[in-house]
C-alpha positions in Angstrom: -30.1 -33.0 112.6 -29.3 -30.7 109.7 -26.1 -29.7 111.6 -25.0 -33.0 112.0 -25.2 -33.8 108.1 -23.4 -30.5 107.6 -20.7 -31.4 109.9 -20.3 -34.7 108.5 -20.4 -33.1 104.8 -17.6 -30.7 105.8 -15.6 -33.5 107.2 -15.8 -35.8 104.4 -15.3 -32.8 102.0 -11.9 -32.1 103.9 -10.8 -35.8 103.8 -11.4 -35.9 100.0 -9.4 -32.6 99.6 -6.4 -34.2 101.7 -6.6 -37.4 99.5 -6.6 -35.4 96.2 -3.7 -33.2 97.1 -1.9 -36.4 98.3 -2.7 -37.9 95.0 -1.5 -35.1 93.0 2.0 -34.8 95.1 2.7 -38.5 94.6 1.7 -38.5 90.7 4.1 -35.6 90.3 6.8 -37.4 92.4 6.3 -40.3 90.2 6.5 -38.3 86.9 9.8 -37.0 88.2 11.3 -40.4 89.1 10.3 -41.7 85.8 11.9 -38.7 84.0 15.0 -39.6 86.0 15.0 -43.2 85.1 14.1 -42.5 81.1 16.9 -39.8 81.0 19.4 -42.1 83.0 20.0 -39.7 85.7 19.3 -42.7 87.7 20.6 -46.1 86.9 18.7 -49.2 87.8 21.4 -51.7 87.6 22.9 -50.8 90.9 19.6 -51.2 92.6 19.0 -54.6 91.1 22.5 -55.9 92.1 22.0 -54.8 95.7 18.5 -56.4 96.0 16.7 -52.9 95.7 17.0 -52.0 99.4 19.2 -48.9 98.6 16.8 -45.7 98.4 17.0 -43.1 95.9 
């Protein structure tokens, strides 16, 4: 029974680490995109005119 708990704990820990890494990646990407918008490197107006279907 203990080995099942150990396997379960390891599995949930690995999933948690994966999600934390994904979250950090997306937060970093969001910071970069927001910085591009705030500095004017990427303009929002063309995206609004085309309906927002164009990807950056």
